[in-house]
LONU-969970 format. One record per residue: x, y, z of N, C-alpha, C in turn; residue in three letters. Coordinates in steps of 0.2 Angstrom, whole numbers, padded with zeros to 4 digits, always signed. Atoms other than C-alpha are relative to their C-alpha. Layout:
REM LONU-969970
XYZXYZXYZALA/...
END
This chain:
REM LONU-969970
-0001+0007-0001-0213+0061-0057+0007-0003-0002MET/-0007+0002+0003-0197+0059-0068+0005+0002+0005GLU/-0005-0002-0004-0188+0070-0056+0001-0004+0006VAL/+0000+0004-0006-0193+0060-0041+0004-0007-0001ASP/-0003+0006+0002-0188+0044-0050+0008+0001-0001LYS/-0007-0001+0000-0171+0051-0054+0004+0001+0007ALA/-0003-0001-0007-0168+0056-0036+0000-0006+0003GLU/+0000+0007-0003-0172+0039-0030+0005-0004-0003THR/-0006+0004+0004-0160+0031-0043+0006+0003+0003GLN/-0007-0004-0002-0146+0044-0037+0001-0003+0007ASN/+0000+0002-0007-0150+0039-0019+0003-0007+0001GLN/-0002+0006+0000-0148+0021-0023+0007-0002-0002GLN/-0007+0001+0002-0132+0023-0032+0005+0002+0005GLN/-0004-0002-0005-0125+0032-0017+0001-0005+0005LYS/+0000+0005-0005-0128+0017-0006+0003-0007-0003HIS/-0003+0006+0003-0117+0001-0010-0001-0006+0005LYS/+0000+0006-0003-0120-0016-0005+0007-0003+0001GLN/-0007+0002-0001-0104-0022+0003+0001-0007+0002VAL/-0002+0008-0002-0097-0040+0005+0006+0001+0005HIS/-0005-0001-0005-0087-0039+0021+0003-0006+0002LEU/-0004+0006-0002-0073-0052+0024+0004+0003+0006PHE/-0003-0002-0005-0064-0052+0040+0005-0006+0003TYR/-0005+0004-0003-0049-0060+0050-0004-0003+0006CYS/+0003+0003-0006-0053-0072+0064-0001+0004+0006LEU/+0000-0004-0005-0048-0060+0077-0005+0006+0000GLU/+0005-0005+0000-0060-0047+0071-0007-0002-0001SER/+0007+0002+0002-0076-0057+0069-0005+0003+0004GLU/+0005-0004-0004-0085-0049+0084-0001+0007-0003GLU/+0000-0006+0002-0081-0032+0077-0004+0000-0007LEU/+0003+0000+0007-0086-0037+0059-0008-0001+0001ALA/+0007+0001-0001-0103-0044+0066-0004+0006+0002ARG/+0003-0007-0002-0106-0027+0074-0001+0005-0005LYS/+0000-0004+0006-0102-0018+0058-0006-0002-0004ILE/+0006+0003+0005-0115-0029+0048-0006+0002+0004ALA/+0006-0002-0003-0127-0025+0062-0003+0007-0001GLY/+0002-0007+0000-0127-0007+0059-0003+0002-0007HIS/+0002-0002+0006-0132-0008+0041-0002-0007-0004SER/+0003+0006+0005-0143-0020+0029+0004+0000-0006ASP/-0004+0000+0007-0131-0015+0015+0007-0004+0001LEU/-0006+0004-0001-0117-0025+0023-0001-0007+0001ILE/+0001+0007-0001-0116-0044+0021+0007-0003+0001THR/-0006+0003-0002-0103-0054+0030+0001-0006-0005LEU/-0002+0005+0004-0093-0066+0020+0006-0004+0004GLN/-0005+0004-0004-0081-0080+0026+0006-0002-0004SER/-0006+0003+0002-0064-0087+0023+0002-0006+0004ILE/-0002+0006-0004-0057-0104+0027+0007+0001+0002ASN/-0007-0001-0002-0042-0100+0037+0004-0007+0003TRP/-0003+0006-0002-0032-0116+0037+0008+0000-0001ARG/-0007+0000+0001-0014-0121+0037+0002-0007-0003ASN/-0002+0006+0002-0004-0134+0028+0005-0003+0006PHE/-0004+0004-0006+0007-0147+0038+0006+0004+0002ASP/-0006-0003-0001+0022-0136+0036-0001+0007+0003ASP/+0001-0006-0003+0013-0121+0044-0002+0006-0004GLY/+0002-0006+0005+0010-0110+0029-0007+0000-0001PHE/+0007+0000+0000-0007-0104+0026-0003-0004-0006PRO/+0004+0003+0005-0020-0114+0016-0006+0003+0000ASN/+0005-0005+0000-0033-0101+0012-0005-0002-0005LEU/+0006+0001+0005-0050-0102+0003-0005+0006+0001PHE/+0005-0006+0000-0061-0087-0001-0007-0003-0002ILE/+0006+0003+0001-0079-0094+0000-0004+0005-0005ASN/+0005-0004+0005-0092-0088-0014+0004+0005-0004ASN/-0005-0004+0003-0077-0081-0024-0004+0002-0007ALA/+0003-0002+0007-0087-0081-0041-0006+0005+0001GLU/+0005-0004-0001-0101-0072-0033+0002+0008+0001ASP/-0003-0007-0001-0090-0056-0030+0001+0004-0006LEU/-0001-0003+0006-0089-0052-0048-0004+0006-0001ARG/+0004-0006+0000-0095-0034-0050-0003+0003+0007GLY/+0003-0002-0007-0098-0032-0031+0005+0004+0003GLN/-0004-0004-0005-0091-0020-0018+0002-0004+0005HIS/-0003+0005-0005-0079-0030-0007+0004+0004+0005VAL/-0004-0003-0005-0071-0025+0009+0003-0006+0005ALA/-0003+0005-0004-0059-0034+0021+0002+0004+0007PHE/-0002-0003-0006-0057-0030+0040+0005-0004+0003LEU/-0006+0003-0002-0040-0033+0045+0002+0001+0008ALA/-0003-0001-0006-0030-0035+0062+0007-0002+0000CYS/-0007+0001+0000-0012-0034+0062+0003-0001+0006PHE/-0001+0000-0007-0010-0039+0080+0007-0002+0002SER/-0007+0002-0001+0007-0048+0078+0002-0001-0007SER/-0003+0001+0007+0019-0051+0063-0002-0007-0002PRO/+0002+0006+0003+0013-0069+0063-0006-0001-0004GLY/+0006+0000+0003-0004-0065+0057-0001+0004-0006VAL/+0000-0005+0005+0000-0052+0044+0001-0004-0007ILE/-0001+0003+0006+0006-0064+0030-0006-0003-0003PHE/+0006+0003+0002-0010-0074+0029-0005+0005-0002GLU/+0005-0006+0002-0021-0058+0029+0002+0003-0007GLN/-0002-0003+0006-0010-0050+0016-0001-0004-0007LEU/+0001+0005+0005-0012-0066+0005-0008+0001-0003SER/+0007-0001+0002-0031-0063+0005-0002+0007-0002VAL/+0001-0007+0002-0030-0044+0004+0002+0001-0008ILE/-0003-0001+0007-0020-0046-0012-0005-0004-0005TYR/+0004+0004+0004-0032-0059-0019-0007+0003-0001ALA/+0007-0002+0000-0049-0051-0016-0001+0005-0006LEU/+0002-0005+0005-0048-0036-0028+0001-0003-0007PRO/-0001+0003+0006-0043-0048-0042-0005-0004-0002ARG/+0006+0004+0002-0059-0057-0042-0005+0004-0003LEU/+0004-0004+0004-0066-0044-0053-0005+0004+0004PHE/+0004-0004-0005-0073-0034-0038-0001+0007-0003ALA/+0001-0007+0002-0081-0017-0042+0004+0005+0003ALA/-0005-0005-0004-0071-0009-0028+0002-0004+0006SER/-0002+0004-0005-0061-0015-0014+0003+0005+0006PHE/-0002-0004-0006-0059-0007+0004+0003-0005+0005THR/-0003+0003-0006-0047-0012+0017+0000+0004+0006LEU/+0001-0003-0007-0051-0008+0035+0005-0002+0005VAL/-0005+0002-0004-0036-0008+0046+0000+0005+0006LEU/+0001-0005-0005-0042+0000+0062+0006+0003+0004PRO/-0006-0001-0003-0025+0000+0070+0006-0001-0004PHE/-0006+0001+0004-0009+0003+0060+0005-0001+0005PHE/-0004+0001-0006+0003-0005+0072+0007+0002-0001PRO/-0007-0001+0001+0020-0002+0065+0001+0007+0001THR/-0002-0007-0001+0029+0014+0070-0001+0003+0006GLY/+0001-0003-0006+0023+0016+0087+0005+0001+0005SER/-0006-0001-0004+0040+0013+0095+0006+0003-0004PHE/-0006-0002+0005+0051+0018+0080+0003+0007+0001GLU/-0004-0006+0000+0064+0031+0082+0006+0000-0005ARG/-0005-0001+0005+0075+0036+0067+0005+0004+0003MET/-0005-0004-0003+0090+0042+0077+0007-0001-0003GLU/-0007+0001+0003+0105+0034+0068+0000-0004-0006GLU/+0000+0004+0006+0110+0026+0052+0000-0007+0002GLU/+0001+0007-0001+0104+0008+0052-0007-0001+0003GLY/+0007+0001-0002+0087+0011+0060-0004-0001-0005ASP/+0004+0002+0005+0074+0003+0050-0007+0002+0001VAL/+0007-0002-0001+0057+0011+0048-0005-0005-0003ALA/+0005+0006+0003+0045-0004+0047-0007+0003-0002THR/+0006-0003+0002+0030+0008+0046+0000+0002-0008ALA/-0001-0002+0007+0037+0014+0029-0001-0007-0004PHE/+0000+0006+0004+0039-0005+0024-0007-0002-0001THR/+0007+0002+0001+0021-0009+0028-0004+0005-0004MET/+0003-0004+0005+0015+0006+0019+0001-0001-0007ALA/-0002+0002+0007+0024+0001+0004-0004-0007-0002ARG/+0004+0006+0002+0016-0016+0005-0007+0001-0001ILE/+0008-0002+0001-0002-0009+0007-0001+0004-0006LEU/+0000-0004+0006+0002+0003-0007+0000-0004-0007SER/-0001+0004+0006+0005-0012-0019-0006-0005-0001ASN/+0006+0004+0001-0012-0020-0017-0003+0000-0007ILE/+0003+0000+0007-0019-0025-0034-0006+0005-0001PRO/+0006-0005+0001-0032-0012-0041-0006-0005-0002ILE/+0007+0003+0002-0050-0018-0043-0002+0003-0006SER/+0003-0003+0007-0061-0014-0058-0002+0007+0001ARG/+0002-0008-0001-0066+0002-0049+0006+0004+0002GLY/-0006-0004-0001-0048+0008-0046+0004-0003+0006GLY/-0004+0002-0006-0036+0009-0031-0004-0002+0006PRO/+0003+0002-0007-0040+0001-0014-0001+0006+0004THR/+0002-0005-0006-0048+0012-0001+0003-0003+0006SER/-0003+0003-0006-0038+0010+0015-0002+0004+0006LEU/+0003-0004-0005-0047+0015+0031+0004-0001+0007VAL/-0004+0001-0005-0036+0018+0046-0002+0005+0006ILE/+0002-0004-0005-0040+0026+0063+0006+0002+0004TYR/-0005-0003-0004-0029+0038+0072+0007-0003+0000ASP/-0006+0003+0001-0013+0033+0065+0005+0004+0005ILE/-0004-0003-0006+0001+0036+0078+0005+0006-0002HIS/-0004-0005+0003+0014+0046+0068-0003+0003-0006ALA/+0003-0003+0005+0006+0059+0058+0003+0000-0007LEU/-0004+0000+0006+0020+0059+0045-0001-0007-0004GLN/+0001+0007+0003+0016+0040+0041-0006+0001-0005GLU/+0005-0001+0005+0001+0046+0031+0003+0001-0007ARG/-0004-0002+0006+0014+0052+0018+0004-0006-0003PHE/-0004+0006+0002+0022+0035+0017-0004-0004-0006TYR/+0004+0004+0004+0008+0028+0006+0000+0002-0007PHE/-0001-0002+0007+0010+0028-0013-0007+0001-0004GLY/+0006-0002+0003-0003+0033-0026-0004-0005-0002ASP/+0004+0006+0002-0009+0016-0029-0006-0002+0005GLN/+0005+0002-0006-0020+0016-0013-0002+0007+0002VAL/+0003-0006-0002-0032+0029-0007-0001+0000+0008LEU/+0000+0000-0007-0029+0031+0012-0006+0005+0003PRO/+0005-0004-0004-0044+0037+0023+0001+0000+0007LEU/-0002+0000-0007-0038+0043+0040-0006+0003+0004PHE/+0006-0002-0004-0052+0043+0053+0002+0000+0007VAL/-0001-0001-0007-0053+0047+0071-0006-0003+0005THR/+0005+0002-0005-0062+0039+0086-0003+0005+0005GLY/+0002-0006-0005-0064+0056+0095-0008+0001+0000ILE/+0008+0000+0000-0083+0057+0090-0003-0005+0005PRO/+0003+0005-0004-0086+0042+0100+0001+0002+0007LEU/-0001-0003-0006-0078+0050+0115-0005+0005+0002LEU/+0004-0006-0002-0087+0066+0114-0008-0002+0001LYS/+0007+0003-0001-0104+0056+0112+0000-0003+0008GLN/+0001+0003-0006-0100+0047+0128+0001+0005+0006ARG/-0001-0005-0005-0094+0062+0138-0007+0004+0001LEU/+0006-0004+0000-0111+0071+0134-0005-0004+0004HIS/+0005+0004-0004-0120+0056+0143+0002+0000+0007GLN/-0001+0001-0007-0111+0058+0159-0004+0006+0004LEU/+0004-0005-0004-0120+0067+0173+0003+0007+0001PRO/-0004-0006-0001-0106+0080+0176+0003+0003-0007GLU/-0002-0001+0007-0105+0083+0157+0002+0008-0001SER/-0002-0007+0001-0104+0102+0160+0006+0002+0005ASP/-0006-0001-0004-0089+0100+0172+0006-0004-0003LYS/-0005+0005+0003-0077+0090+0160+0005+0005-0003ILE/-0005-0003+0003-0060+0096+0155+0004-0006-0003ALA/-0004+0005+0003-0048+0087+0143+0007+0002+0001VAL/-0007-0001-0001-0030+0084+0146+0004-0004-0005ALA/-0004+0004+0005-0016+0079+0134+0007-0001+0004PHE/-0007+0002-0003+0000+0070+0140+0006+0003-0003PRO/-0006-0004+0003+0011+0080+0128-0003+0004-0005ASP/+0002-0004+0006+0011+0093+0114-0002-0004-0006ASP/+0002+0004+0006+0010+0079+0101-0007-0001+0000GLY/+0007+0001-0001-0007+0074+0108-0004+0006-0001ALA/+0004-0006+0001-0013+0092+0109+0000+0002-0007TRP/+0000-0001+0007-0008+0095+0091-0005-0004-0004LYS/+0004+0005+0004-0017+0080+0085-0007+0001+0001ARG/+0007+0000-0002-0033+0082+0095-0004+0006+0002PHE/+0003-0006-0004-0036+0099+0102-0006+0003-0005HIS/+0005-0003+0004-0046+0105+0087-0007-0003+0000LYS/+0006+0004-0001-0058+0091+0089-0004+0000+0006LEU/+0003-0001-0007-0061+0095+0107+0000+0007+0003LEU/-0001-0007-0003-0060+0114+0108-0005+0003+0004ASP/+0005-0002-0004-0076+0116+0117+0000-0002+0007HIS/-0001+0002-0006-0069+0108+0132+0006+0004+0003PHE/-0006-0003-0003-0057+0117+0144+0006-0005+0000PRO/-0005+0004+0002-0040+0111+0141+0006+0000+0005MET/-0006+0001-0004-0024+0105+0151+0005-0003-0004VAL/-0005+0004+0004-0008+0101+0142+0006-0001+0005VAL/-0005+0002-0004+0005+0091+0151+0007+0000-0004CYS/-0007+0000+0004+0024+0090+0147+0004-0005+0005VAL/-0006+0004-0004+0038+0077+0152+0006+0004+0000LYS/-0007-0003-0001+0053+0085+0159+0005-0004+0003VAL/-0005+0004-0003+0069+0078+0164+0003+0003+0007ARG/-0003-0002-0006+0075+0079+0182+0005-0005+0002GLU/-0006+0005-0001+0092+0070+0184-0001-0005-0005GLY/+0001+0005+0004+0089+0053+0178-0007-0002-0002ASP/+0006+0001+0000+0071+0054+0179-0004+0004-0005GLU/+0005-0004+0004+0057+0060+0167-0007+0000+0003ARG/+0006-0001-0003+0042+0067+0176-0005+0004-0004ILE/+0005-0003+0003+0026+0074+0171-0002+0006+0004VAL/+0002-0006-0003+0021+0092+0174-0006+0003-0004ARG/+0005-0003+0003+0006+0103+0170+0004+0006-0004ILE/-0003-0005+0004+0012+0115+0156-0005+0006+0000LYS/+0005-0005+0001-0004+0125+0154-0007-0003+0002GLU/+0007+0003-0001-0022+0124+0160-0001-0001+0008GLY/+0001+0001-0006-0030+0122+0177-0005-0006+0001ASN/+0005+0005+0000-0039+0105+0181-0004+0000+0007PRO/+0004+0000-0006-0046+0110+0198-0007+0000+0000ALA/+0007+0000+0000-0063+0105+0201-0004-0004-0006GLY/+0002+0003+0006-0065+0096+0184+0000-0008+0000TYR/-0001+0007+0002-0068+0078+0179+0005+0000-0006HIS/-0005-0001+0005-0052+0078+0168+0001-0007-0004VAL/-0001+0005+0005-0051+0066+0153+0007+0000-0003VAL/-0007+0000+0004-0033+0062+0147-0001-0004-0006VAL/+0002+0003+0007-0034+0059+0128+0007-0001-0004VAL/-0006+0001+0004-0021+0051+0117-0002-0005-0005ASP/+0002+0004+0005-0021+0040+0102+0001-0008+0002ASP/-0001+0007-0002-0014+0024+0110+0004-0001+0006LEU/-0004+0002-0007-0007+0016+0126+0004-0006-0001VAL/-0003+0007+0000+0006+0003+0128+0001-0002+0007GLN/-0001+0002-0007+0013+0001+0146-0005+0004+0005SER/+0005-0005-0004+0002+0016+0152+0004+0004+0006GLY/-0004-0003-0005+0016+0023+0163-0001+0008-0001GLY/+0002-0007+0000+0013+0041+0156-0007+0002+0002THR/+0006-0001-0002-0005+0040+0159-0001+0000+0008LEU/+0000+0000-0007-0002+0035+0177+0003+0007+0003VAL/-0004-0006-0003+0010+0050+0180-0005+0006-0001GLU/+0004-0006+0002-0003+0062+0171-0006+0000+0006CYS/+0006+0001-0006-0017+0055+0184+0003+0003+0006GLN/-0003-0003-0006-0006+0059+0198+0001+0008+0001LYS/-0001-0008+0000-0001+0077+0193-0007+0003+0000VAL/+0006-0004+0000-0019+0081+0189-0004+0000+0006LEU/+0003+0001-0006-0026+0074+0205+0003+0005+0005ALA/-0003-0004-0005-0013+0084+0215-0001+0007-0002ALA/+0002-0007+0002-0019+0100+0206-0007+0001+0000HIS/+0006-0001-0002-0036+0097+0212-0006-0002-0005GLY/+0005+0003+0004-0045+0087+0198-0005-0004+0005ALA/+0006+0004-0004-0062+0080+0205+0001-0007-0001ALA/-0002+0007+0002-0058+0064+0196+0003+0000-0007LYS/-0003+0001+0007-0048+0058+0181-0001-0006-0004VAL/+0001+0005+0004-0052+0047+0167+0005+0000-0006SER/-0004+0000+0006-0043+0042+0151-0003-0003-0006ALA/+0003+0002+0007-0047+0039+0132+0006-0001-0004TYR/-0005+0001+0006-0036+0031+0119-0004-0004-0005VAL/+0004+0004+0006-0042+0024+0102+0003-0007+0000THR/-0003+0006+0001-0030+0010+0102+0003-0003+0007HIS/-0002+0003-0007-0028+0000+0119+0005-0006-0002GLY/-0005+0005+0002-0012-0010+0114+0002-0005+0006VAL/-0001+0003-0007-0007-0015+0132+0004-0007-0001PHE/-0004+0006+0001+0007-0028+0128+0001-0002+0007PRO/-0002+0003-0006+0011-0040+0141-0005+0001+0006LYS/+0005-0001-0005-0006-0038+0150+0001+0007+0004ARG/-0001-0006-0004-0001-0020+0155-0006+0004+0002SER/+0006-0003-0002-0019-0016+0157-0002-0001+0007TRP/+0001+0002-0007-0019-0024+0174+0001+0005+0005GLU/-0002-0006-0005-0011-0009+0182-0006+0005+0001ARG/+0005-0004-0001-0027+0000+0179-0007-0002+0003PHE/+0006+0003-0002-0040-0012+0185-0002+0002+0008THR/+0002-0002-0007-0050-0008+0201-0001-0007+0004HIS/+0000+0007-0003-0045-0024+0210-0003+0000+0007LYS/+0002-0001-0007-0049-0018+0227-0001+0008+0002ASN/+0002-0007-0001-0054-0002+0236+0007+0004+0002GLU/-0006-0003-0002-0036+0001+0242+0004+0004-0006ALA/-0003-0003+0005-0027+0014+0232-0005+0003-0005GLY/+0005-0002+0005-0043+0020+0223+0001+0008-0001MET/-0002-0007+0002-0037+0038+0225+0004+0002-0006GLU/-0004-0001+0006-0025+0035+0211-0003-0004-0006ASN/+0003+0004+0006-0037+0025+0200-0004+0005-0005ALA/+0004-0004+0005-0045+0032+0184-0008-0002+0001PHE/+0007+0001+0000-0064+0034+0185-0003-0004-0005ALA/+0002+0004+0006-0066+0028+0167+0006-0001-0004TYR/-0005+0000+0005-0054+0021+0155-0003-0003-0007PHE/+0003+0002+0007-0061+0021+0137+0004-0002-0005TRP/-0004+0002+0006-0054+0012+0122-0005-0002-0005ILE/+0004+0002+0005-0061+0007+0106+0002-0008-0002THR/-0001+0007+0002-0062-0011+0098+0005-0001-0006ASP/-0005+0001+0005-0047-0008+0087+0005-0005+0001SER/-0004+0006-0002-0037-0021+0096-0004-0005+0003CYS/+0005+0005-0003-0048-0036+0098+0003-0004+0006PRO/-0003+0003-0005-0036-0045+0109-0001+0003+0007HIS/+0001-0003-0006-0037-0032+0122-0007+0001+0002THR/+0007+0000-0002-0056-0030+0121-0002-0006+0004VAL/+0002+0006-0003-0058-0048+0126+0004-0001+0007LYS/-0003+0001-0006-0045-0047+0140-0003+0005+0005ALA/+0003-0005-0005-0053-0032+0149-0008+0000+0000ILE/+0007+0000-0001-0071-0037+0147-0002-0001+0007ALA/+0003+0000-0006-0081-0033+0162+0005+0002+0006ASN/-0005-0002-0005-0066-0026+0171+0000+0008+0001LYS/+0000-0008-0001-0068-0008+0179+0008+0002+0000ARG/+0005-0005+0003-0064+0005+0174+0000+0000-0007PRO/+0000+0000+0007-0063-0001+0156-0007+0000-0003PHE/+0006+0000+0004-0077+0003+0144+0002+0001-0008GLU/-0002+0001+0007-0076-0001+0125-0005+0005-0004VAL/+0004-0004+0005-0083+0012+0112+0002-0003-0006LEU/-0001+0004+0006-0086+0002+0097+0001+0005-0006SER/-0001-0003+0006-0080+0008+0080-0005-0002-0006LEU/+0004+0003+0005-0093-0002+0071-0004+0004-0004ALA/+0004-0005+0004-0105+0012+0066+0004+0004-0004GLY/-0005-0005+0004-0090+0023+0060+0002-0004-0006SER/-0003+0004+0005-0083+0009+0050-0006-0001-0005ILE/+0005+0001+0005-0100+0005+0042-0001+0006-0004ALA/+0000-0006+0004-0101+0023+0037+0005+0001-0005ASP/-0006-0001+0004-0084+0023+0030+0000-0005-0006ALA/+0001+0005+0006-0088+0008+0019-0005+0003-0005LEU/+0004-0003+0005-0101+0019+0010+0003+0005-0004GLN/-0004-0006+0003-0088+0032+0005+0002-0002-0007ILE/
END
């Protein structure tokens, strides 16, 4: 009996009751996360502004957070919303929280940056330094949860005052692919060597196709470097999409080499300037160049709202994965 009682106490200690705050853009995702676990309680913040435009913020039930495990679900969708969220992020661990976890599904800086000449500024490094200086809670450094960070070297930008946890959305894709009727005839394609290096070990039970961009005169075109897509439902996999030009070119070359149909998966559907519109099934004309499915996660809330009920888009929610990460 004593052994059983000790085991029960150990199990209870392994599970944390987490108080989850969130920014306004991520409210829908936060509610889904809470729906996955009775151990997650949603908390609120009054997101207000003074007359001069600067944030006037208030953390509700602040005194109740003493000795509690606290988390914040952030979305740095634009520079304009980062400051107010950082103000809250820096305040929460100082409320005598037992631990503090910051969930930033999409780490946005660095996706376009190229350090090619003296004077280029690495804003990803700046953001990593800012996050590395979040005050420690009573339990120690902040845990930082990020999904499929764009440049792998960015994981080394963070200081020792924060504990980054780098997670991937690929398990969601694998689960969805196994639900398809043609699950035994699926191949995975990568738009370049970088995507292959990042993801191939997570998808090594699928036949693979690796594409490459080559320069012909003033143009850069996509070709197949290795693998044969003929007869397969080919899924192009990458970490994020911006304009989508490379994915379009991949679809064309895969179809030209005999792919039965082509779909795409990206963890982060950024799609600036509504660039997702080029992928929608607006009419039957030109369907031979369309993606059968385009899977994204809900790491970019503004995109999720924009593409709702628009074929071929389908959202694979990170909610369950985040709920699990909050228990680490």
